Wavefront OBJ file of the C-alpha trace (Angstrom):
o trace
v -92.067 56.736 129.099
v -94.416 54.062 127.754
v -91.420 51.950 126.706
v -89.800 52.256 130.138
v -93.049 51.324 131.919
v -93.552 48.243 129.738
v -89.961 47.230 130.291
v -90.416 47.511 134.063
v -93.534 45.339 133.925
v -91.664 42.811 131.775
v -88.726 42.687 134.198
v -91.061 42.165 137.175
v -92.759 39.336 135.267
v -89.400 37.701 134.533
v -88.382 37.939 138.223
v -91.658 36.334 139.358
v -91.370 33.576 136.756
v -87.751 32.918 137.740
v -88.660 32.787 141.440
v -91.485 30.322 140.757
v -89.206 28.220 138.582
v -86.442 28.131 141.210
v -88.963 27.142 143.902
v -90.235 24.322 141.674
v -86.755 22.918 141.104
v -85.959 23.158 144.817
v -89.071 21.078 145.514
v -88.045 18.548 142.872
v -84.588 18.273 144.413
v -86.076 17.773 147.880
v -88.369 15.004 146.651
v -85.701 13.157 144.651
v -82.707 13.624 146.963
v -83.458 10.962 149.575
v -81.159 7.996 150.145
v -80.747 5.115 152.606
v -77.400 4.838 154.341
v -77.608 1.083 155.024
v -76.841 -1.666 152.483
v -78.162 -5.244 152.426
v -80.450 -4.576 155.359
v -83.754 -5.894 156.618
v -85.289 -4.142 159.606
v -88.457 -4.866 161.559
v -89.928 -2.260 163.886
v -93.132 -2.292 165.936
v -95.993 0.061 165.298
v -98.956 1.192 167.336
v -102.314 0.887 165.625
v -104.220 3.952 166.811
v -107.695 4.782 165.501
v -106.963 2.588 162.483
v -103.670 4.328 161.618
v -100.081 3.042 161.714
v -97.910 5.036 164.127
v -94.143 4.465 164.243
v -91.268 6.037 166.129
v -88.280 7.716 164.517
v -85.552 10.183 165.403
v -84.807 13.326 163.402
v -81.235 14.507 162.822
v -79.283 14.611 166.095
v -82.442 14.852 168.228
v -82.261 12.047 170.788
v -85.983 11.995 171.584
v -88.060 9.413 169.692
v -90.823 11.109 167.708
v -94.144 9.667 166.581
v -95.174 9.672 162.922
v -98.137 8.343 160.961
v -96.946 5.923 158.252
v -98.853 7.172 155.210
v -98.425 5.642 151.741
v -101.012 8.120 150.446
v -99.020 11.231 151.468
v -96.989 12.635 148.568
v -94.258 13.933 150.867
v -93.276 13.559 154.508
v -94.096 16.203 157.099
v -92.735 17.425 160.421
v -94.814 19.437 162.870
v -93.809 23.088 162.464
v -92.856 23.859 166.083
v -90.723 20.712 166.225
v -89.078 21.680 162.929
v -88.264 25.142 164.263
v -86.941 23.754 167.563
v -84.574 21.538 165.584
v -83.404 24.461 163.471
v -84.792 23.060 160.209
v -84.537 25.818 157.622
v -87.156 26.512 154.973
v -85.813 25.622 151.525
v -88.943 25.875 149.368
v -92.708 26.339 149.549
v -95.562 24.399 147.946
v -99.314 23.958 147.851
v -100.296 20.809 149.721
v -103.697 19.110 149.470
v -105.259 16.338 151.538
v -107.527 13.551 150.323
v -110.467 15.538 151.717
v -109.709 18.335 149.282
v -108.409 20.823 151.866
v -105.290 22.705 150.760
v -102.656 24.755 152.532
v -99.531 26.588 151.414
v -96.625 25.093 153.372
v -92.915 25.581 153.870
v -90.660 22.657 152.975
v -87.436 21.692 154.712
v -84.859 18.898 154.498
v -84.154 16.312 157.183
v -80.471 15.417 157.213
v -81.532 12.080 158.651
v -84.612 10.259 159.845
v -83.807 7.039 161.687
v -86.249 4.134 161.781
v -84.933 1.294 163.924
v -81.234 1.091 163.082
v -81.616 2.444 159.538
v -80.877 6.034 158.540
v -82.830 7.677 155.740
v -80.853 10.695 154.513
v -81.809 14.030 152.909
v -85.570 13.627 153.193
v -87.773 16.488 152.055
v -90.509 17.284 154.557
v -93.207 19.909 154.786
v -93.514 21.984 157.930
v -96.903 20.994 159.247
v -99.296 23.344 161.031
v -102.216 21.186 162.118
v -105.700 22.667 161.990
v -107.225 23.078 165.483
v -109.897 20.521 164.544
v -107.458 17.964 163.118
v -107.470 14.499 164.672
v -103.943 13.708 163.422
v -101.910 15.325 166.261
v -103.965 13.315 168.757
v -102.701 10.167 167.053
v -99.109 11.158 166.248
v -98.261 14.777 166.929
v -94.804 14.915 165.322
v -95.696 14.378 161.678
v -96.061 11.968 158.773
v -93.777 9.486 157.050
v -94.780 10.055 153.434
v -94.247 8.266 150.157
v -91.116 10.240 149.221
v -89.353 8.282 152.005
v -91.385 5.097 151.656
v -90.329 4.680 148.003
v -86.687 4.323 149.095
v -87.264 0.793 150.452
v -89.506 -2.268 150.123
v -92.084 -2.880 152.845
v -94.189 -5.439 154.629
v -97.099 -4.276 156.797
v -98.081 -6.949 159.313
v -101.302 -5.624 160.833
v -101.883 -8.716 162.982
v -98.562 -8.496 164.839
v -98.308 -4.698 164.434
v -94.891 -4.861 162.803
v -93.409 -2.966 159.881
v -90.534 -4.600 157.979
v -88.457 -2.745 155.388
v -85.476 -3.748 153.277
v -83.372 -2.790 150.264
v -84.403 -6.135 148.732
v -88.005 -6.943 147.769
v -90.037 -8.690 150.464
v -92.352 -11.498 149.373
v -95.026 -13.649 151.026
v -94.092 -17.247 151.917
v -94.590 -19.441 148.844
v -97.031 -21.795 150.578
v -99.519 -19.007 151.382
v -102.517 -18.058 149.267
v -101.526 -14.738 147.770
v -102.332 -12.249 145.067
v -100.334 -9.477 143.427
v -101.469 -6.121 142.083
v -99.463 -3.798 139.858
v -99.385 -0.138 140.833
v -98.477 3.163 139.282
v -96.758 5.993 141.125
v -95.911 9.645 140.480
v -92.470 10.420 139.090
v -91.351 12.296 142.216
v -92.943 10.196 144.944
v -94.054 6.682 145.809
v -97.824 7.015 146.274
v -99.216 3.694 144.952
v -102.206 3.926 142.628
v -104.038 0.700 141.829
v -107.057 -0.606 139.985
v -109.703 -2.924 141.390
v -113.150 -4.164 140.464
v -116.361 -2.918 142.019
v -119.298 -4.989 140.850
v -118.492 -5.743 137.242
v -116.630 -2.489 136.635
v -112.890 -1.887 136.772
v -111.991 1.241 138.716
v -108.605 2.861 138.105
v -106.687 5.513 139.993
v -107.433 4.326 143.540
v -104.804 5.334 146.103
v -103.498 2.391 148.139
v -103.579 4.487 151.275
v -102.263 3.123 154.588
v -102.714 6.657 155.933
v -106.508 6.444 155.656
v -108.447 4.647 158.391
v -111.573 3.988 156.333
v -112.473 1.378 153.720
v -113.046 2.037 150.015
v -114.038 5.527 148.858
v -114.786 6.506 145.259
v -115.859 9.802 143.655
v -119.602 10.514 143.967
v -119.927 11.099 140.230
v -119.700 7.327 139.716
v -122.290 6.352 142.339
v -125.154 5.991 139.855
v -123.201 3.360 137.918
v -123.492 0.889 140.807
v -126.751 -0.670 141.937
v -127.239 -1.947 145.480
v -130.121 -3.092 147.667
v -128.465 -1.391 150.644
v -127.806 2.343 150.353
v -127.416 5.240 152.785
v -126.658 8.926 152.371
v -125.189 11.337 154.906
v -123.928 14.903 154.949
v -120.645 14.996 156.808
v -118.176 17.421 158.335
v -116.739 15.023 160.927
v -113.839 13.653 158.884
v -110.734 15.739 159.580
v -107.365 15.600 157.876
v -104.234 17.478 158.865
v -105.720 20.764 157.612
v -109.186 20.285 159.046
v -112.523 19.208 157.570
v -114.589 19.955 154.498
v -118.302 19.360 154.041
v -118.901 16.136 152.149
v -121.919 14.189 150.936
v -121.355 10.447 151.295
v -123.459 7.861 149.507
v -122.749 4.341 150.795
v -123.678 1.185 148.890
v -123.002 -2.431 149.791
v -121.102 -3.816 146.795
v -118.902 -6.659 145.691
v -115.208 -5.733 145.428
v -112.355 -7.678 143.833
v -108.830 -6.773 144.947
v -106.347 -8.845 142.993
v -107.721 -12.397 143.329
v -109.608 -11.672 146.564
v -113.335 -10.940 146.398
v -115.566 -9.639 149.203
v -118.667 -7.533 149.816
v -118.325 -4.295 151.788
v -119.935 -0.866 152.131
v -118.372 1.371 149.458
v -118.563 5.121 149.999
v -118.976 7.648 147.194
v -117.634 11.071 148.174
v -118.569 14.455 146.731
v -114.965 15.538 147.438
v -113.865 13.330 144.548
v -111.402 11.095 146.398
v -110.588 7.491 145.488
v -108.934 5.689 148.405
v -108.483 2.152 149.694
v -107.713 2.334 153.406
v -106.927 0.316 156.494
v -110.466 -0.902 157.186
v -109.794 -3.231 154.230
v -105.991 -3.497 154.286
v -105.829 -4.612 157.930
v -107.232 -7.993 156.875
v -104.061 -8.713 154.868
v -100.317 -8.922 155.172
v -99.228 -6.258 152.689
v -95.954 -6.391 150.712
v -94.951 -3.310 148.674
v -92.249 -3.892 146.056
v -91.104 -0.595 144.557
v -88.694 -2.194 142.049
v -91.444 -4.197 140.345
v -94.209 -1.689 141.246
v -96.150 -4.561 142.733
v -98.216 -5.042 145.886
v -98.650 -8.603 147.163
v -101.399 -9.581 149.604
v -102.001 -12.588 151.833
v -105.332 -12.652 153.649
v -105.143 -12.995 157.443
v -108.825 -12.574 158.352
v -112.256 -12.270 156.780
v -112.855 -8.839 155.298
v -115.523 -7.054 157.290
v -116.064 -3.317 157.014
v -118.833 -1.669 159.076
v -121.273 0.877 157.730
v -120.365 4.361 158.863
v -122.429 6.075 161.561
v -125.347 8.184 160.346
v -125.088 10.691 163.207
v -121.959 12.217 164.744
v -121.964 15.201 167.101
v -118.983 17.502 167.439
v -117.966 19.851 170.219
v -118.824 23.500 169.578
v -117.511 24.549 172.989
v -117.449 23.051 176.483
v -121.208 23.544 176.939
v -122.693 23.028 173.452
v -122.650 20.232 170.872
v -122.866 20.674 167.097
v -124.109 18.227 164.463
v -121.139 17.120 162.328
v -122.872 14.283 160.463
v -126.526 13.578 159.742
v -128.907 12.143 157.161
v -132.234 13.144 155.669
v -133.959 10.553 157.861
v -132.796 12.213 161.071
v -134.531 15.239 162.638
v -131.375 17.398 162.760
v -129.333 19.209 160.102
v -125.598 19.656 159.647
v -124.392 22.506 161.845
v -127.365 22.426 164.247
v -126.496 23.315 167.819
v -127.415 20.820 170.541
v -127.843 21.643 174.216
v -127.251 18.149 175.581
v -126.852 14.467 174.701
v -128.213 12.005 177.271
v -128.304 14.907 179.685
v -124.604 15.636 179.288
v -122.677 18.663 178.098
v -119.408 18.175 176.168
v -117.362 19.014 179.277
v -119.132 16.228 181.162
v -117.838 13.671 178.647
v -114.533 14.930 177.188
v -111.809 16.954 178.881
v -110.218 18.156 175.634
v -110.186 17.784 171.850
v -107.943 14.730 171.791
v -110.059 12.882 174.316
v -113.034 13.569 172.036
v -111.096 12.187 169.023
v -110.051 9.010 170.824
v -113.327 8.271 172.654
v -116.164 9.609 170.506
v -116.652 6.182 168.908
v -117.368 4.541 172.246
v -119.683 7.378 173.267
v -121.789 6.889 170.144
v -122.438 3.194 170.783
v -125.651 3.935 172.623
v -129.114 5.284 172.004
v -128.967 9.043 172.416
v -131.548 11.483 173.638
v -130.613 14.872 172.265
v -131.969 18.269 173.254
v -131.715 21.021 170.660
v -130.888 24.626 171.437
v -134.658 25.312 171.243
v -135.351 22.688 173.909
v -136.790 20.091 171.527
v -136.116 16.476 172.543
v -135.559 13.527 170.225
v -133.936 10.112 170.296
v -131.344 8.968 167.766
v -129.926 5.490 167.268
v -126.779 6.179 165.237
v -125.668 2.647 164.308
v -126.595 1.288 160.916
v -127.716 -2.333 160.519
l 1 2 3 4 5 6 7 8 9 10 11 12 13 14 15 16 17 18 19 20 21 22 23 24 25 26 27 28 29 30 31 32 33 34 35 36 37 38 39 40 41 42 43 44 45 46 47 48 49 50 51 52 53 54 55 56 57 58 59 60 61 62 63 64 65 66 67 68 69 70 71 72 73 74 75 76 77 78 79 80 81 82 83 84 85 86 87 88 89 90 91 92 93 94 95 96 97 98 99 100 101 102 103 104 105 106 107 108 109 110 111 112 113 114 115 116 117 118 119 120 121 122 123 124 125 126 127 128 129 130 131 132 133 134 135 136 137 138 139 140 141 142 143 144 145 146 147 148 149 150 151 152 153 154 155 156 157 158 159 160 161 162 163 164 165 166 167 168 169 170 171 172 173 174 175 176 177 178 179 180 181 182 183 184 185 186 187 188 189 190 191 192 193 194 195 196 197 198 199 200 201 202 203 204 205 206 207 208 209 210 211 212 213 214 215 216 217 218 219 220 221 222 223 224 225 226 227 228 229 230 231 232 233 234 235 236 237 238 239 240 241 242 243 244 245 246 247 248 249 250 251 252 253 254 255 256 257 258 259 260 261 262 263 264 265 266 267 268 269 270 271 272 273 274 275 276 277 278 279 280 281 282 283 284 285 286 287 288 289 290 291 292 293 294 295 296 297 298 299 300 301 302 303 304 305 306 307 308 309 310 311 312 313 314 315 316 317 318 319 320 321 322 323 324 325 326 327 328 329 330 331 332 333 334 335 336 337 338 339 340 341 342 343 344 345 346 347 348 349 350 351 352 353 354 355 356 357 358 359 360 361 362 363 364 365 366 367 368 369 370 371 372 373 374 375 376 377 378 379 380 381 382 383 384 385 386 387 388 389 390 391
């Protein structure tokens, strides 16, 4: 009896291990199976720059309706909103654990797109996660159909023209005009995807492993564990739960220091954030000041500067919407008289429903609302005035 029981346990273990192994290889096949149907092509498509993110249109399989996707070099794989995937009959082929830069994870189903068309070019057999947005996510307010991730992006060479809001891609490397002042940076990428990882200098230190992330609408973020290595005359610290990825938000402590940064041959001084969530990202607040050329054959990014690099300090106070009649503190600092998670009765005499009709209107307009001095009233009736903008 003991032998039979042990054998049964062993067989169950083998079945589980085999299932996990098969799921892994299905994911590998999905990530490596993509192709481009066109040959000797160069295509330019427009994009909309919404809340500091690149939004492009594409069509999925035989679906005639153009769908909106965030172009995200920092996303390991592409994603399609789950209800859209189901409406198009996209079958689940594998599952995987998926994490965002904010450190929020979710177990997702993965499917295959027979085709995803950008402009006149068909990308074939593209693996894509089925995406269930968190209710608090800002992403569906910007592009509700999904994400173009680096498993597709690595299949071509790209130019991001932020000034003219155009995205050019080709099967041949794209290069800046020879007469322009330019600089090139080598990048590394994972074996199964095209997420570019670069190094740059902050102060006198070289920092490796920074994601070149066109899917992040901030500036430069580094792990908080390195903050003490950099000295600055200008420093702020906030506790934050306002930053939301596709799977929602996670409490973060952000230390911001004004520091010199060298990206390739370009040097500038900007606020650099140090995040307790451990992320290292270079986002569009910096990248939008360049024309960006990504060459996947040479693993090289070329930059030509189009404007002076200016990155604002982040706000020290951000309220969120708890419900239609109450606010909640989603970002604050030790210098302010409110704590993270505090409930607020009103801001400038207004309830949330007086200012925003829904979640997406809050996402798109909260920045404008915060550009004023605010009188807040706490749930206990205490009144105080907050000026949220940093110098």
